[in-house]
C-alpha positions in Angstrom: -20.4 -71.7 -14.0 -23.9 -70.4 -12.7 -25.4 -73.0 -15.3 -23.0 -75.9 -14.0 -24.0 -75.3 -10.5 -27.6 -75.1 -11.1 -27.6 -78.8 -13.7 -25.6 -80.3 -10.8 -28.1 -79.1 -8.3 -31.0 -80.2 -10.6 -29.8 -83.6 -10.9 -28.6 -84.2 -7.2 -32.5 -83.0 -6.4 -33.6 -85.7 -8.8 -31.5 -88.4 -7.7 -31.9 -87.6 -3.8 -36.3 -87.5 -5.2 -35.6 -91.1 -7.0 -33.8 -92.4 -3.2 -30.5 -92.9 -4.6 -27.3 -92.2 -3.1 -25.3 -89.2 -4.3 -21.6 -88.1 -3.4 -20.5 -85.1 -4.3 -17.6 -83.4 -4.2 -18.3 -79.6 -2.0 -21.1 -82.3 0.5 -18.7 -83.9 1.0 -15.3 -82.0 1.5 -17.0 -79.5 3.2 -18.6 -81.7 6.2 -15.3 -83.5 7.2 -14.5 -86.0 4.5 -11.1 -86.5 4.3 -9.6 -86.8 -0.1 -8.5 -90.5 0.7 -12.3 -91.7 2.5 -14.0 -89.7 -0.8 -11.5 -91.7 -2.5 -13.0 -94.9 -1.3 -16.6 -93.7 -1.3 -15.8 -93.4 -5.5 -14.2 -96.9 -5.7 -17.6 -98.6 -4.2 -20.1 -96.8 -6.5 -21.6 -98.2 -9.2 -22.2 -95.3 -11.5 -20.1 -92.2 -11.3 -22.0 -89.3 -13.4 -18.8 -86.3 -14.4 -20.4 -83.0 -14.2 -16.8 -81.2 -16.7 -16.8 -77.6 -15.5 -14.5 -74.9 -17.5 -11.7 -74.2 -14.5 -11.9 -78.4 -13.1 -8.5 -78.9 -14.3 -7.4 -75.9 -12.0 -8.5 -78.3 -9.3 -5.9 -81.5 -8.2 -8.9 -82.9 -6.0 -11.2 -82.8 -9.5 -8.0 -84.3 -11.3 -7.7 -86.7 -8.1 -11.3 -87.7 -8.3 -11.1 -87.9 -12.4 -8.2 -90.5 -12.9 -9.4 -92.2 -9.3 -13.6 -92.8 -11.7 -11.1 -94.0 -14.8 -9.3 -96.4 -12.7 -12.6 -98.2 -11.5 -14.0 -97.8 -14.8 -10.9 -100.0 -16.2 -11.1 -102.3 -13.2 -14.0 -103.1 -12.1 -16.1 -101.8 -15.0 -17.9 -98.7 -13.0 -20.5 -96.8 -15.4 -19.7 -93.3 -16.2 -22.0 -90.9 -17.3 
């Protein structure tokens, strides 16, 4: 879990330095963003970078997000890394 947090934190930092707008689950949901708003934000992105943790399947929210990303890939051709 610690390695994953470090990886995601580093990736987030590098993307921000490159002036790439990011959307991270923990960050935005804690600021009061509703799940529905988060799903709309996912649909509006051009690229999704997915970092799987060992316990991601234990989170319904993570599974909904993954489902939305796959739906956007199939419907709009969103790039998934």
